[in-house]
MOPAC internal coordinates of N, CA, C and O (Angstrom, degrees):
PM7 1SCF
backbone

  N    0.0000 0     0.00 0     0.00 0    0    0    0
  C    1.4407 1     0.00 0     0.00 0    1    0    0
  C    1.5256 1   108.24 1     0.00 0    2    1    0
  O    1.2310 1   121.16 1   -42.27 1    3    2    1
  N    1.2967 1   115.40 1   137.73 1    3    2    1
  C    1.4643 1   122.47 1   177.55 1    5    3    2
  C    1.5181 1   109.01 1   -90.65 1    6    5    3
  O    1.2310 1   120.27 1   -50.30 1    7    6    5
  N    1.3282 1   117.09 1   129.70 1    7    6    5
  C    1.4622 1   122.42 1   175.75 1    9    7    6
  C    1.5153 1   108.65 1  -111.85 1   10    9    7
  O    1.2310 1   120.34 1   -48.83 1   11   10    9
  N    1.3150 1   116.96 1   131.17 1   11   10    9
  C    1.4558 1   122.48 1   177.76 1   13   11   10
  C    1.5205 1   109.07 1  -127.44 1   14   13   11
  O    1.2310 1   120.98 1   -33.66 1   15   14   13
  N    1.3125 1   115.73 1   146.34 1   15   14   13
  C    1.4533 1   121.34 1   175.02 1   17   15   14
  C    1.5178 1   108.24 1  -105.65 1   18   17   15
  O    1.2310 1   120.45 1   -50.40 1   19   18   17
  N    1.3190 1   116.75 1   129.60 1   19   18   17
  C    1.4553 1   122.23 1   179.60 1   21   19   18
  C    1.5144 1   108.79 1  -131.06 1   22   21   19
  O    1.2310 1   120.94 1   -32.42 1   23   22   21
  N    1.3067 1   115.81 1   147.58 1   23   22   21
  C    1.4582 1   122.03 1   173.32 1   25   23   22
  C    1.5208 1   108.37 1   -99.02 1   26   25   23
  O    1.2310 1   121.05 1   -17.86 1   27   26   25
  N    1.3167 1   115.59 1   162.14 1   27   26   25
  C    1.4555 1   121.76 1   178.67 1   29   27   26
  C    1.5265 1   110.51 1   -50.30 1   30   29   27
  O    1.2310 1   120.32 1   -51.36 1   31   30   29
  N    1.3262 1   117.00 1   128.64 1   31   30   29
  C    1.4587 1   122.43 1   179.47 1   33   31   30
  C    1.5186 1   114.32 1    91.00 1   34   33   31
  O    1.2310 1   119.89 1   168.05 1   35   34   33
  N    1.3356 1   117.82 1   -11.95 1   35   34   33
  C    1.4626 1   120.19 1  -179.95 1   37   35   34
  C    1.5256 1   110.30 1   -86.28 1   38   37   35
  O    1.2310 1   121.26 1   -24.79 1   39   38   37
  N    1.3363 1   115.19 1   155.21 1   39   38   37
  C    1.4636 1   121.47 1  -174.37 1   41   39   38
  C    1.5163 1   111.94 1  -123.30 1   42   41   39
  O    1.2310 1   121.93 1   -13.45 1   43   42   41
  N    1.3175 1   113.90 1   166.55 1   43   42   41
  C    1.4597 1   123.94 1   171.74 1   45   43   42
  C    1.5239 1   105.77 1  -129.81 1   46   45   43
  O    1.2310 1   120.08 1   -44.32 1   47   46   45
  N    1.3231 1   117.45 1   135.68 1   47   46   45
  C    1.4659 1   122.29 1   177.59 1   49   47   46
  C    1.5297 1   108.16 1  -106.42 1   50   49   47
  O    1.2310 1   120.56 1   -49.57 1   51   50   49
  N    1.3350 1   116.54 1   130.43 1   51   50   49
  C    1.4601 1   122.65 1   179.56 1   53   51   50
  C    1.5218 1   108.73 1  -118.40 1   54   53   51
  O    1.2310 1   120.17 1   -49.37 1   55   54   53
  N    1.3171 1   117.29 1   130.63 1   55   54   53
  C    1.4718 1   123.67 1   178.80 1   57   55   54
  C    1.5204 1   113.33 1    56.21 1   58   57   55
  O    1.2310 1   119.87 1  -158.87 1   59   58   57
  N    1.3123 1   117.86 1    21.13 1   59   58   57
  C    1.4539 1   121.20 1   176.45 1   61   59   58
  C    1.5167 1   115.53 1    73.99 1   62   61   59
  O    1.2310 1   119.84 1   174.93 1   63   62   61
  N    1.3518 1   117.91 1    -5.07 1   63   62   61
  C    1.4654 1   118.44 1  -177.57 1   65   63   62
  C    1.5323 1   114.23 1  -139.05 1   66   65   63
  O    1.2310 1   120.17 1  -173.07 1   67   66   65
  N    1.3212 1   117.28 1     6.93 1   67   66   65
  C    1.4618 1   121.16 1   176.71 1   69   67   66
  C    1.5226 1   107.78 1  -123.15 1   70   69   67
  O    1.2310 1   120.81 1   -57.62 1   71   70   69
  N    1.3358 1   116.06 1   122.38 1   71   70   69
  C    1.4580 1   120.63 1   178.29 1   73   71   70
  C    1.5243 1   109.22 1  -110.93 1   74   73   71
  O    1.2310 1   120.90 1   -51.81 1   75   74   73
  N    1.3280 1   115.88 1   128.19 1   75   74   73
  C    1.4582 1   122.17 1   174.62 1   77   75   74
  C    1.5204 1   106.87 1  -113.91 1   78   77   75
  O    1.2310 1   120.66 1   -56.98 1   79   78   77
  N    1.3303 1   116.35 1   123.02 1   79   78   77
  C    1.4633 1   121.26 1  -174.69 1   81   79   78
  C    1.5259 1   109.97 1  -122.31 1   82   81   79
  O    1.2310 1   120.55 1   -47.23 1   83   82   81
  N    1.3263 1   116.56 1   132.77 1   83   82   81
  C    1.4552 1   121.79 1   175.99 1   85   83   82
  C    1.5265 1   108.01 1   -76.08 1   86   85   83
  O    1.2310 1   120.72 1   -69.24 1   87   86   85
  N    1.3316 1   116.23 1   110.76 1   87   86   85
  C    1.4566 1   122.31 1  -171.41 1   89   87   86
  C    1.5329 1   112.50 1   -97.15 1   90   89   87
  O    1.2310 1   120.37 1   142.73 1   91   90   89
  N    1.3281 1   116.90 1   -37.27 1   91   90   89
  C    1.4656 1   119.43 1  -174.78 1   93   91   90
  C    1.5228 1   110.21 1  -155.35 1   94   93   91
  O    1.2310 1   120.61 1   -35.30 1   95   94   93
  N    1.3193 1   116.44 1   144.70 1   95   94   93
  C    1.4611 1   122.58 1   173.98 1   97   95   94
  C    1.5240 1   107.67 1  -127.58 1   98   97   95
  O    1.2310 1   121.03 1   -57.03 1   99   98   97
  N    1.3477 1   115.63 1   122.97 1   99   98   97
  C    1.4694 1   121.32 1   177.16 1  101   99   98
  C    1.5236 1   107.59 1  -133.30 1  102  101   99
  O    1.2310 1   120.29 1   -72.87 1  103  102  101
  N    1.3139 1   117.06 1   107.13 1  103  102  101
  C    1.4632 1   120.22 1  -179.69 1  105  103  102
  C    1.5142 1   111.07 1    58.99 1  106  105  103
  O    1.2310 1   120.54 1    59.42 1  107  106  105
  N    1.3444 1   116.57 1  -120.58 1  107  106  105
  C    1.4672 1   121.94 1  -179.58 1  109  107  106
  C    1.5265 1   112.59 1   -93.66 1  110  109  107
  O    1.2310 1   120.04 1  -172.56 1  111  110  109
  N    1.3241 1   117.53 1     7.44 1  111  110  109
  C    1.4634 1   121.63 1  -176.61 1  113  111  110
  C    1.5217 1   110.43 1  -113.98 1  114  113  111
  O    1.2310 1   121.29 1   -41.72 1  115  114  113
  N    1.3379 1   115.13 1   138.28 1  115  114  113
  C    1.4642 1   119.89 1   175.07 1  117  115  114
  C    1.5228 1   108.58 1  -120.49 1  118  117  115
  O    1.2310 1   120.72 1   -29.83 1  119  118  117
  N    1.3178 1   116.23 1   150.17 1  119  118  117
  C    1.4618 1   122.12 1   175.17 1  121  119  118
  C    1.5184 1   106.29 1  -111.23 1  122  121  119
  O    1.2310 1   120.93 1   -53.16 1  123  122  121
  N    1.3320 1   115.82 1   126.84 1  123  122  121
  C    1.4593 1   122.05 1  -178.43 1  125  123  122
  C    1.5181 1   108.11 1  -116.19 1  126  125  123
  O    1.2310 1   120.40 1   -49.63 1  127  126  125
  N    1.3263 1   116.84 1   130.37 1  127  126  125
  C    1.4594 1   122.07 1   175.81 1  129  127  126
  C    1.5216 1   109.58 1   -99.40 1  130  129  127
  O    1.2310 1   120.50 1   -34.92 1  131  130  129
  N    1.3298 1   116.64 1   145.08 1  131  130  129
  C    1.4624 1   122.24 1  -179.28 1  133  131  130
  C    1.5197 1   110.12 1  -124.27 1  134  133  131
  O    1.2310 1   120.58 1   -42.68 1  135  134  133
  N    1.3097 1   116.50 1   137.32 1  135  134  133
  C    1.4639 1   122.86 1   166.20 1  137  135  134
  C    1.5132 1   105.51 1  -121.39 1  138  137  135
  O    1.2310 1   120.79 1   -53.38 1  139  138  137
  N    1.3433 1   116.10 1   126.62 1  139  138  137
  C    1.4575 1   120.05 1  -174.54 1  141  139  138
  C    1.5227 1   109.85 1  -153.93 1  142  141  139
  O    1.2310 1   120.15 1   -17.39 1  143  142  141
  N    1.3436 1   117.32 1   162.61 1  143  142  141
  C    1.4682 1   120.89 1   178.91 1  145  143  142
  C    1.5369 1   110.78 1   -61.10 1  146  145  143
  O    1.2310 1   120.78 1   -28.93 1  147  146  145
  N    1.3145 1   116.11 1   151.07 1  147  146  145
  C    1.4669 1   121.33 1  -178.48 1  149  147  146
  C    1.5256 1   112.59 1   -59.84 1  150  149  147
  O    1.2310 1   119.77 1   151.02 1  151  150  149
  N    1.3327 1   118.04 1   -28.98 1  151  150  149
  C    1.4610 1   120.28 1  -177.57 1  153  151  150
  C    1.5306 1   112.91 1   -86.04 1  154  153  151
  O    1.2310 1   119.69 1   179.37 1  155  154  153
  N    1.3281 1   118.20 1    -0.63 1  155  154  153
  C    1.4672 1   121.72 1   178.97 1  157  155  154
  C    1.5272 1   109.77 1   -81.61 1  158  157  155
  O    1.2310 1   120.98 1   -30.50 1  159  158  157
  N    1.3216 1   115.74 1   149.50 1  159  158  157
  C    1.4550 1   121.99 1   176.05 1  161  159  158
  C    1.5164 1   108.66 1  -114.74 1  162  161  159
  O    1.2310 1   120.68 1   -48.35 1  163  162  161
  N    1.3188 1   116.31 1   131.65 1  163  162  161
  C    1.4617 1   120.99 1   177.79 1  165  163  162
  C    1.5225 1   107.28 1  -126.04 1  166  165  163
  O    1.2310 1   120.57 1   -55.88 1  167  166  165
  N    1.3223 1   116.51 1   124.12 1  167  166  165
  C    1.4603 1   122.22 1   178.88 1  169  167  166
  C    1.5208 1   109.74 1  -130.68 1  170  169  167
  O    1.2310 1   120.59 1   -32.54 1  171  170  169
  N    1.3339 1   116.47 1   147.46 1  171  170  169
  C    1.4607 1   119.37 1   169.05 1  173  171  170
  C    1.5252 1   107.09 1   -64.56 1  174  173  171
  O    1.2310 1   119.85 1   -32.80 1  175  174  173
  N    1.3253 1   117.88 1   147.20 1  175  174  173
  C    1.4613 1   120.97 1  -174.85 1  177  175  174
  C    1.5180 1   112.32 1   -57.03 1  178  177  175
  O    1.2310 1   119.69 1   138.67 1  179  178  177
  N    1.3364 1   118.19 1   -41.33 1  179  178  177
  C    1.4628 1   119.66 1  -178.45 1  181  179  178
  C    1.5296 1   111.27 1   -64.70 1  182  181  179
  O    1.2310 1   119.64 1   147.43 1  183  182  181
  N    1.3140 1   118.30 1   -32.57 1  183  182  181
  C    1.4661 1   121.80 1   176.17 1  185  183  182
  C    1.5241 1   109.57 1   -71.71 1  186  185  183
  O    1.2310 1   120.30 1   134.70 1  187  186  185
  N    1.3258 1   117.03 1   -45.30 1  187  186  185
  C    1.4678 1   121.67 1   178.56 1  189  187  186
  C    1.5306 1   110.47 1   -57.43 1  190  189  187
  O    1.2310 1   120.31 1   132.95 1  191  190  189
  N    1.3355 1   117.02 1   -47.05 1  191  190  189
  C    1.4668 1   120.83 1  -179.71 1  193  191  190
  C    1.5247 1   111.17 1   -59.56 1  194  193  191
  O    1.2310 1   120.23 1   140.00 1  195  194  193
  N    1.3272 1   117.16 1   -40.00 1  195  194  193
  C    1.4667 1   121.06 1   179.75 1  197  195  194
  C    1.5318 1   110.67 1   -66.61 1  198  197  195
  O    1.2310 1   120.09 1   138.61 1  199  198  197
  N    1.3248 1   117.43 1   -41.39 1  199  198  197
  C    1.4693 1   121.71 1   178.69 1  201  199  198
  C    1.5250 1   110.13 1   -62.92 1  202  201  199
  O    1.2310 1   120.34 1   135.67 1  203  202  201
  N    1.3290 1   116.95 1   -44.33 1  203  202  201
  C    1.4686 1   121.02 1   179.06 1  205  203  202
  C    1.5255 1   110.05 1   -60.28 1  206  205  203
  O    1.2310 1   120.18 1   134.34 1  207  206  205
  N    1.3281 1   117.27 1   -45.66 1  207  206  205
  C    1.4656 1   120.96 1  -179.84 1  209  207  206
  C    1.5271 1   111.11 1   -63.42 1  210  209  207
  O    1.2310 1   119.82 1   137.26 1  211  210  209
  N    1.3237 1   117.96 1   -42.74 1  211  210  209
  C    1.4630 1   120.92 1   178.83 1  213  211  210
  C    1.5253 1   111.04 1   -64.55 1  214  213  211
  O    1.2310 1   120.14 1   142.32 1  215  214  213
  N    1.3241 1   117.33 1   -37.68 1  215  214  213
  C    1.4664 1   120.56 1   177.50 1  217  215  214
  C    1.5232 1   110.98 1   -65.41 1  218  217  215
  O    1.2310 1   120.35 1   140.16 1  219  218  217
  N    1.3403 1   116.94 1   -39.84 1  219  218  217
  C    1.4695 1   120.20 1   177.23 1  221  219  218
  C    1.5242 1   110.41 1   -62.38 1  222  221  219
  O    1.2310 1   120.69 1   134.60 1  223  222  221
  N    1.3321 1   116.29 1   -45.40 1  223  222  221
  C    1.4596 1   120.37 1  -179.66 1  225  223  222
  C    1.5281 1   111.03 1   -63.60 1  226  225  223
  O    1.2310 1   120.28 1   140.21 1  227  226  225
  N    1.3160 1   117.06 1   -39.79 1  227  226  225
  C    1.4648 1   120.78 1   178.37 1  229  227  226
  C    1.5249 1   110.65 1   -64.87 1  230  229  227
  O    1.2310 1   120.40 1   140.23 1  231  230  229
  N    1.3330 1   116.83 1   -39.77 1  231  230  229
  C    1.4661 1   120.81 1   179.40 1  233  231  230
  C    1.5231 1   110.41 1   -66.31 1  234  233  231
  O    1.2310 1   120.32 1   139.60 1  235  234  233
  N    1.3215 1   117.00 1   -40.40 1  235  234  233
  C    1.4654 1   120.77 1   178.42 1  237  235  234
  C    1.5246 1   109.68 1   -65.05 1  238  237  235
  O    1.2310 1   120.32 1   135.37 1  239  238  237
  N    1.3271 1   117.00 1   -44.63 1  239  238  237
  C    1.4637 1   121.19 1   178.24 1  241  239  238
  C    1.5088 1   111.80 1   -62.97 1  242  241  239
  O    1.2310 1   120.37 1   139.20 1  243  242  241
  N    1.3215 1   116.90 1   -40.80 1  243  242  241
  C    1.4596 1   122.10 1   179.53 1  245  243  242
  C    1.5192 1   110.54 1   -65.42 1  246  245  243
  O    1.2310 1   120.34 1   137.90 1  247  246  245
  N    1.3254 1   116.96 1   -42.10 1  247  246  245
  C    1.4635 1   121.01 1  -179.60 1  249  247  246
  C    1.5227 1   110.16 1   -65.48 1  250  249  247
  O    1.2310 1   119.81 1   139.46 1  251  250  249
  N    1.3284 1   117.97 1   -40.54 1  251  250  249
  C    1.4598 1   119.93 1  -179.82 1  253  251  250
  C    1.5288 1   110.61 1   -70.19 1  254  253  251
  O    1.2310 1   119.51 1   147.10 1  255  254  253
  N    1.3266 1   118.54 1   -32.90 1  255  254  253
  C    1.4636 1   121.69 1   176.21 1  257  255  254
  C    1.5253 1   110.23 1   -65.65 1  258  257  255
  O    1.2310 1   120.19 1   139.21 1  259  258  257
  N    1.3375 1   117.25 1   -40.79 1  259  258  257
  C    1.4616 1   120.80 1   178.61 1  261  259  258
  C    1.5182 1   110.10 1   -63.49 1  262  261  259
  O    1.2310 1   120.21 1   140.17 1  263  262  261
  N    1.3038 1   117.19 1   -39.83 1  263  262  261
  C    1.4604 1   121.58 1   179.06 1  265  263  262
  C    1.5140 1   111.97 1   -63.23 1  266  265  263
  O    1.2310 1   119.98 1   144.85 1  267  266  265
  N    1.3271 1   117.65 1   -35.15 1  267  266  265
  C    1.4632 1   121.27 1   178.94 1  269  267  266
  C    1.5155 1   110.74 1   -62.83 1  270  269  267
  O    1.2310 1   119.95 1   139.57 1  271  270  269
  N    1.3236 1   117.70 1   -40.43 1  271  270  269
  C    1.4626 1   120.98 1   179.68 1  273  271  270
  C    1.5207 1   110.66 1   -60.56 1  274  273  271
  O    1.2310 1   120.34 1   136.99 1  275  274  273
  N    1.3251 1   116.95 1   -43.01 1  275  274  273
  C    1.4619 1   120.69 1   179.77 1  277  275  274
  C    1.5289 1   110.63 1   -67.89 1  278  277  275
  O    1.2310 1   120.23 1   143.61 1  279  278  277
  N    1.3070 1   117.16 1   -36.39 1  279  278  277
  C    1.4555 1   121.96 1  -177.00 1  281  279  278
  C    1.5216 1   111.62 1   -67.59 1  282  281  279
  O    1.2310 1   120.31 1   140.97 1  283  282  281
  N    1.3327 1   117.01 1   -39.03 1  283  282  281
  C    1.4544 1   120.60 1  -174.82 1  285  283  282
  C    1.5228 1   113.85 1   -91.12 1  286  285  283
  O    1.2310 1   119.12 1  -171.15 1  287  286  285
  N    1.3158 1   119.28 1     8.85 1  287  286  285
  C    1.4737 1   121.20 1   179.19 1  289  287  286
  C    1.4959 1   110.77 1   -76.02 1  290  289  287
  O    1.2310 1   120.10 1   180.00 1  291  290  289

């Protein structure tokens, strides 16, 4: 994992087209602003993890449904 230190108002550029800027610091909380292409997707990690898990479950359910069709032919 890469660790960077930034001061208020400073930015980090990722892949040449995503800017992450430290906008506000309050106690133990920071606010980060993002500028990115319209086709990019940005999710909080806990949301991303939930989406990945739901997709896995859907794929497993879909695969078992397909198997039922073959079994009952």
